[in-house]
N, C-alpha and C positions, 0 to 999 in steps of 0.2 A: 503494499499498500506508496504511495507517495505523500509523503509528509508535506514537501513543499512542491510547489506548481509546475516551479524550473530548478535546474542545477543551479544556474545563474543566481536566480533567488535565494536558495540553500546555502550557497556561498555569503552573499551578502547579509544574510541573515545570522550566521555563526562568526562572520567576522565581528558583526554588532553585538553578539553575547559575549564576546570574549574581550569586548571593551570595555562591556558594559562590568560585569567581574573585577577587571582592572580596577576599575572607579568604587568599590568596595568601602575600601579602606580597610581593609581586613587581608591577611594573607592567606586564599585560598589554593585547593587543589583540587583536581577532577579525577574521578574516577568511573570505571563503565564497569556494570553489573550484571553477571549474568542470571538470566530471570528464564520462564518458562515460556516467554512472547517476546523472545529478544536482548540486546540488550539495553539494558537502563541505565543512564548517565547520574550522577551523582557532582554535585558542589562540595566539598567538606571545607571549613574555616571555624578558626580556633582551633584553642589551645584543648587538647586530646585529652587531656588531664581532667574537660570539666563534662559536666553527665551530657548527654546526647540529646538537641532539641529537630527532628526532625519537620521536614518543612514542606510545602505541597500548595504549588500554586496553582489559576484558576483555566479556563477552558481558554486555548488562542493565543497563551501566552506560554513563557517559560520563566525557570529557577533565576538566570541570570538578570531578566528585568523585574520580576514581584517582589525580590527581596533587595534590591539594590539600597534601598534609603533605612532596612532593618540592620542589616546583616553586619557593620562594625558595634550598634548599641546591642546587640542580643546575643555579639560571641563575647563579649567582655563575661557572661556568665555562662553559655552554653557552646558545646562544640555541634557547628549546624552543619546539619547535613538536609541540603535541599536538592528535592526529585524533580526530575524531567518525567513529567507521566507521558506513559505509552500514548503516542497517537498526536502529541502537543508537539506544539514550536520549537523545539527544543535541538539536545544532542543524544535523546533515547532514539535508539533503530531496532524499531520493531523487524519479527522476519513476519511467513508466511502464516504462525500457528496464529498471530493476534488478529488475524481477519477471521479466522476458522471458531470460535466462540473465547474472545476474552473473559476472562474472569478475575477481576478487580480486587478482590479479595486475596485470590491466588497470587496475582502478581504483589501486593501489601507483601502477605507471606516469604516471597521470594527475594523481597528487599530488603526485610527484617535478618534473611538466613545469610545474604551477604553480603551485609553489615555485620554478622555477628553477635546482635543486638539482643542483649536480655529485658532491658528497661530502657525506657524512652519518653520523654514529651514529646507532643506533637500539633501543629497547628499548620492552618489551612487556611486559602483565603478563597471562597466561591466555590466554585467544583471543588478544593482542595479541603473545603469546608465537609465539604459529606465525607471527601477520603478520609480525614481524621476520626469522622467516627465511625466508618464502616473499619475502620483500623482497630479501634478499642473494644468495639461489638467482636470483633474475631479475632483478636488476640490480648482478652482484658489482662493474661498474665504480664503481658510483656509491655502495657502502656502503661502511664503515670497516669496523666493528665493531658487533656487535648485545650486547645483554646481555636474554636472556630471564627473566620471573618469572613461579614459581606453574604452572610447565609446563614440558614435557621436549622433547625431539626430533623431531622428525617422521620417524621414521622407519617401517618397516613392523613392527618388533617392537613398538616404543611403538603404534600404530593397533593393532594385535592384540588391545590391550589394553582398547578401547573400549569393551566390555558390561561393564567392571568398572566404566570411568567413568560410563557411564549408571547403573549401581546407584549410585555414589559420591553424584552428583549426584540421585535420586531419596532420600535416607538426607540431604541437607542442607536439601535445600528444601520435603520432605514429612515432614507434612502441613500443616503450617504455609505452606505457595507455596499452596494452594487456600484459603485464607482472609485474604485481604489486610490483617487487622489490623494496626495500630501494634505492638502486643504479637505478634504471630506474623512480624511483618519483626526484631522485636528478638531472636527468640529464632534465626530465620536470620543474622544479623549473629554470634552469639557462637558460633553454629557453624561459620561463616567464619572465624574468630579464633583464636588462640592464648594463649597467658598475658593479652597486651599487647588483650582486648576493649575496653579502654576506648579504643583508637584511634578506634572507631566508636562506643561506645554511650555515652563519657563525651562527644561529642561531639554536641550539640544540632542543630546547623544538619545534619551530615554524619547523624547518625541521622533525622532529618526527610526530608532526601534522597533516603533509602535506603528508606525507606517508601510514599515518595510514585511511585518506579521501581517498588517489587512494586506497588504500588496501579494505576498507569495505564497503564505502558509496554506493550505487545504483543508480547509474545516470539515471536509467530510471523512477525514482522517480519523474522529473522537469515534464515529457513529457508532463503531462497533459496541463501546461501554454501557453498559445496563448497570442502573442504577434498582437498589431495592429499598423499599422504606426499613427502618428498623423495626424488630419487635417489640409487643410491652415490655417486655422481662432487659432487653437490653436498651429501653430508654431510661428504666426506672435503676438500672445501674449506671450509665452512665450522669447520675444527676448531679454526684458528688465529684465528678472528674471532670466535669467539660465546665467552659466558658465561653460563650456566643458574643459577640464585637459585631454594631451593624451603624452605619450613620445614619441620620436621620433624610437625607439629599439622595439615598438609593434608589437608583430608579430600577433595579431588579429585585430589590427586599423591600416589598413595606415596612416600614417603621412602626406602625400599627399593627399587621398581622404580623410578623416579628416579636411585636411586645404581646401580644395574643398567644401567641404559640409556647414562648417561653412561660408565661405563670400559667399558663394550660398544663405544662410539662415539669413543672417546678426549676426549671435551668435559670442556673446564674447568667446574667446578661450585665449589658455597656450600652447603650445608644448615644453617637458620638454627634452633638450638635453641628449643623453645617457640613459632613462629610460625606460624600456619596461612594459610589463602590470601589474607589479605590482609595480606600479607610487607609487602611498601612504608608501607604506613598505618601495621602493626604498628610498622618497625623501621627507619624513615624514614630516620634519619642514620647506620645501618649499610648500606641499600640503595644510599643515594645515594654513598657511600665507596666501595663496587666498583664501582658504574658510573664516576665520575669513575676510581680507579687503571686499570681495565680498558681506558677508552677513551681516558685521556691515554696 
């Protein structure tokens, strides 16, 4: 399955990817992990003696972009392990098995095994928020605490709103997504953010990378991912181990619906005024503080 539309586009994205890692402000190494569906790419940063923190990005992006504002601060407390999702716009390389029945839970288990992780915290943004919930549900003995950003609890009542989520996604990406010019990419970036739009628009390297993804990434590459709702006992077991963070200007996650879900399922949460879907980029210091406080 092609992750990028052209080889030229792939090279442009990955060259920008490398420049973003160099801008993290913390020494990082990269590693390829053998999994059941191909090679999974990981960026590791921070002192190896510190406790691990697994990081998962959202759909249509990658680890280098997602954690550019968070890596330096979080690495003061954790050994960061940022994972490029299979089929995402990073350096992971799915093989033929990926398109023949990708099992997200099995892949997560492969990642834990390849990294020889016995205990870890995890944080994820947007689709990554679902990753960390499934990770905890599937491997509760290995996951200490999780933080989900720009997403909500993966429960039946939450997934019942998928039609509304699809409508919101259309509002975010259309009509600009049909014409992947740099100008249109910046319009989408503006809609993804709240008051601090400069977090994306004011950083030339980030803005350029965002445009390159919009122009060159094949969005069909993650269509083989299948989500499931968590069982009630899994949600109950998650309550003391999970924290959810969202911005009240998030076009994809309604703050009112989010708060209702959190209250219904007795989850810990925080809503950030003026922040959009790019919450951890818009308010990195505040988000980092919440992650460190909760996981410590």
